[in-house]
N, C-alpha and C positions, 0 to 999 in steps of 0.2 A: 888232205886236211881231215882232222877228226870231226865227225858229224856232231854239231852242237845240239844240245837238248833244248827243246822249246820250253820257255818259262811256263806256259800254260799247261795245266794237267790235261791230258788228252781225254776224249770221250771214253775211250777204252778204260783208262784209269778210274774215271768217275763211276762207270757202270760196275767195274770190278770191285772197287772199294765198298760201294753201297750193297752190292749183292753178297759179298763175303761177310761184311760187318752185320748185316741183318740176318744172316744165316740161310739165305735162300739157295745157296749152292752146296750145302754140306749134307744133303740127303743122299743116302747110298744109291738111290735109283737114278741120280743125274750126275754121276761122277764125270762123265764126258763133258758136261757143261762146265764144270770147274776148270778143266784143261783148256776148253775153248775160251773161257773168260780170261784165264791167265795169259794165253797167247794174245788176246785182244788188248789186254792191259799193256803189253809190251810193244804195241803197234808203232810207237815213235822210234823204236830201234831198227825197224825194217825199212830199208831204202826202196826206191823204185816206185814211189807214189802209192804205197799200200796203206798209209795211215788214214785215220779220221772218218771212216765209214761207220755209221750206226749199224750194229749187227742185228738185223731184223730177226734172224733165227734165234739168236741168244736171248733177245728180249721176249720173244714168244715163249721160250722155254722157262724163263724166269716168271713170266705171267702165269704159265700153267702151274708152276711150283707154288706160287702165291695163292692161286685159286684152290689148289688142293689143300693148302694149309688153312685158308679162310673158310673153305667149304662153300664158296660163293664166287663162281666165275664172273658174274656181272660186276661185283665189287672190285675184283682183281683187275678187270678190264678198265674200270674207271680210274683206278690208281695208275695203271700203266699208260693210259691216255695222257694223264697229267705229267707222268715221267717223260714220255716221248716229247711232249711240247716243251718241257724244260730243256731237254737235250738239244732239241732243234733251236731253241733260243740261244743256247750256249754255242752251238756250231756257228750261228750268225754273229754272235758276240765276238768271237775270236777274229773274225774278218774285219771288224770295225775298230779294234783297238790294237795299235802296235805295242810291242813289248820293249822297243828301244834297246837300251843297254841293261835291262833288268834280267835277273836270274830267277831260278826256281824259288828260292827263299823269299825274294821280294814279292813274287806273285802270290804265294800263299798268304803272306801278310796283307795283301791287298784284296784278294778274293773272298776271304772268310768274313771280314767285317761288312762286305757288300753283297756280291753275287751269291756266294755259297750261303752266307748268313741268311739272306732273304729266302733262299730255296729251302733251307732247314726250317725257317719260321713257317712258311706256307705248309710244309709237310706236317709239322707238329701241331699247328693250329687246326688243320683238317682233322687230325686224330682227336683233338680236344673237343671239336664240335660234334663228333660222333658220340663220344663219351667223355664228359668233363670229370674225369677221375681224379686228377691232381693237377694243380697249376703247372703249366709248362716250364715256367721259370724255376720252380722248385726242382723239377726233374733235371733240368739243364745244369743247375748249380750244384747238384748232388755229387758226392764222390762216387756213388754207385747208382746210376740212373736206373738200371734194370732192377736192382734191389728196391729202389724207391717205388717203382711200379708195382712190384709184387707185394710190398708192404701195404700199399693203398688198396690192392685187391683183397688182401687178407683182413677184412673188416673186423674179425673177432680175434685178431692178434695171434697169440701163442696157440690157441685152439686150432686155428686154420693151419698154422705151421705144422702142428702134430698130424693134422689130417693129411697134409701133403706128404709128410714122411711115411706115414702108415701106408698110403696109397703106393708110393714108390717102392717101399720095402716089399709089399705084397706082389707088386707087378714084376719086380726083377729078382725076387727071392734073396734080398740082401738085408744086412743088419740095419735096424732102425737108427741106431746111433750114427752109423756111417751116412745114412740119408740125411740126418740132422746136420752133420758136419758139412756135407755138400751144400745143403740149403743155406747154412750160415755163410758159406763162402760166396754163394750167389747174392745173398742179401747185402753183404758188406762190399762186394766187388773187389777187384775188377773182373773176376771170373764170371762167365755167363754160360748158360746151357745152350745147346743147339735148339732149333725150333721144335724138334720132336720131343725133347725133354721138357721144353717150356710148355708144350701142349699138355704134357702130363700134369703139370702144376695146375693148369686151368681145369683139367678133367677132375682132379681131386677136389677142386672148389665148386664143381658143377657149372663151370663157365666155358666149357669147351665148345659150346654151340652158339656163343654170343660173339658178334662181330667186334664190338668195342674193345673188350679185354684182349682179343687176339691182335688187334692193331696196336694196342699199347705195348704188348709184349715185343712185337717187332721193333717199334720205336725205341723202347727201353734198351733192347739189345744193341741196336744201331748206335744209340747215344753212348752206351757204355764203352764202345770201341772207338769213340771219337774223343780226341784230347780235350781236356777241360777248357783250354784257351779258345778252342774253336766253338765249344758249346756256349761259352760266354758271349761270343759274337752273335750266335743265334738268339740268346736271351735278350740282348740289347734291342733286337728288333721288336720285341713284345712291348717295349715302352713307347714305341712310335705309333702314330695314327695315320691311317690311310696310306699304308706302305705299299709301294708298287715296285715292279721290276725296273721300271724306268728310273725311279728314284735311286735304286741301288746302282744302276749303270752310271748315272751321273756322278754319284759319290765315288764310284770306282775311278772314273776318268780324272777327277780332281786329285784324288789320293795318288793315283799313278803318276800324274804329271809332277807332283811335288817330290815323290820318291825318285823319279827319273832325274830331275834337276839336281837333287842332292847327290845322286850316284855318279852322275857324269863328271863331277868335279875331281874324282879320283883318277880319271884317265888323262894321259898326256899323249895326244896324237899330233902328227905333223902339222905344220902351218899351212900347207898347200890345201886348197879347197876347190877341186875341179868338178865336184858332183853336180852343181847347178848348171854349169856350162855344158857338161856331158849330157845331162838330160835334155837340154835345149837342142844340142846337136843331133840327138837321136830321135827327137819327137817333133821338132819345129821345122817345117820345110823352108821357112824363111832364112834359116841359118845356112850360109854357104857350105857346100859339100867338100869336106876335107878329111879323107879317111886317115891320113897320117896324124892329124891333130887329134882325132878321136882316139886312135890307138895310144897316143902319148898320154891323153887324159886318163884312159883306163889304167895304164901303168902307174901313173902318179896317184890315182885314187887307191889302188891296191897298196901302194907303198905308205901313203899317209894314214890309212886305216889299219895298218899292220898290228898296232897294239890292241886293237879291238876286233881282230879278224873274225873271231868266233861269232860275234854278234852282227857283223856287217858283210861278211864275204858273200852272202846270198845276193846282195845288191850288185857286187862286182860281177858275179856270174850272170845275173839277169841282164845287165847292160852289155856285157860281152856277148851274150847270146843274141840280143837284138842287133848289135853291130854286125855280127856274122850274117844274120839274115839280110841286112841291108847291103852286105858284100856278096850276097848270093851263095853263101856257104851253109845251106840249109841243114844238112845232116849233122854237121858239127855243131850248129847252133842248137839243135834239139837236145843234144847231150848237155849243153850248158844250161838250158832251161830246166831240165830235170834236176841237175845239180843245184840250181837256185831254189827249186821247190824243196828239196831234201834239207837244204841248209837253213831255209827261212820259214818253213811252215810253222804256224803257231807263234811267230815272232813279228811278222810284218804283214799288214793288210794288203800291201802291193803284191804279195804272192798270189792273191786271188784276183785283185783288180787288174793286174797286168801280166804277171808271169804265166799263170795257167791260161788266161784268156789268149795271150799271144802264142803259147805253146799249142793250144787247140787249133788256132788258125794255121799255124805252121804244119802241124800234123795233117791237117786237111789238105794242105798244098802238096804234101809228100805222099798222099794217098794211104796214110797209116790209119785205117779205120778203127782198129782196137784202141789206139792211143786217143783218137778223137772221142770215142765213147767214154774212155776212162777219165779224160780231162773234163768232159761235159758232166759226168757223174759227180766229180769232186766239186765242181762249181755249183751244180744244182743242190748239193747237200748243204752248201753254205749260202743258199738263196741268191746266187750270183750267176752270171753268164748271159750272153746275148745271142747265142746261136739258136736258130729255130728248129734244129734237128734234121733239116733237109740237106742231103749231100749236095744238091744242086746250088745251095747258097754258100758253100764253103769258099769258092773263089772270091765272092763278094766280101765275105768275112775277112779273108786274108788282106784284100785291098784296103779294108777299113782299118785293120790293125797296123798295116804297114803301107802307109801312104806311098804310092809310086814315086812321088817327088823326092822321097827321102833316100832312095837307093844311090849307092856309089858305083856308077857305071864305069 
């Protein structure tokens, strides 16, 4: 089966897009970082439980790059502490909200008016508090956000434009008119300079040692590379009062529920509904043990969900894996747990609540220490997991996840 793509943008994609759009990875002295980020952006394409880890080394490199640009390591650290907290929130957010039958285009339409929108609001509002240069809504609704920022910094208008062109012409030994053409392109958009060139603009204006203008340049560059429809989503949050992440998450939940209900009507799946009975048979010890009946339900579940296999097959793999454990076919079961993770990560909270938790207990039972560590790391990243980290407690953990009364002897 073709590995389905999670509707949620991965953490790798988010870090990559922000870093590239803001210009933090285009300096010649960190070319390796660009390749690392590109590989991390593609983490969802790699099987084998590789996705979803926040790349500490990459974030450190980006922080160092920002510190170099700002000339202030402390300010760069404060910014990245906020960024890390937002990424950690997002990592936990994915585990709380299932994606159901939604696809990538649905999720973008849901995340920008809510979660991403409030994140952008918090970022731009912080820049505005440092230096109230121009109203955030003006920048967000501009056809050229970076140009809007530069125009606001050029308080003397054309005189400052000439000063910038003279400085760049002298710095690079190029024609003044060419510099003016380049500046015009930056002012009108969508073209933007890299951070090194942008710093030249500030230097020409005598602003290259000030924090506020530097932050506005980064924000302007980032916004210029963000589609207008998404910028409008950020702008909408400036009209709200006492905005919180919790409010955005609640708004996301209700929007997602409405879209999912509308979307599900287009699918025509079989009339058989063995899922509930199957869950009961595999998790409730009061249900009589009947392995043949469970196998039949698994076959029927796979058949009835065939029209939506890409969105649901991880559930079939998960329940099949659990059934195999209860039939004492542990090695085979572990393969199905890994398949369930690869098929369902970023789509279903049960991947973390059940699949990885059960896989960890099973790996401990099989004495696979590396897998135990890997599963525990993934659960910990998403603020989940119940193992205390002690090898001696793994047998107890297995019995907790797989009640001995459930086995088919």
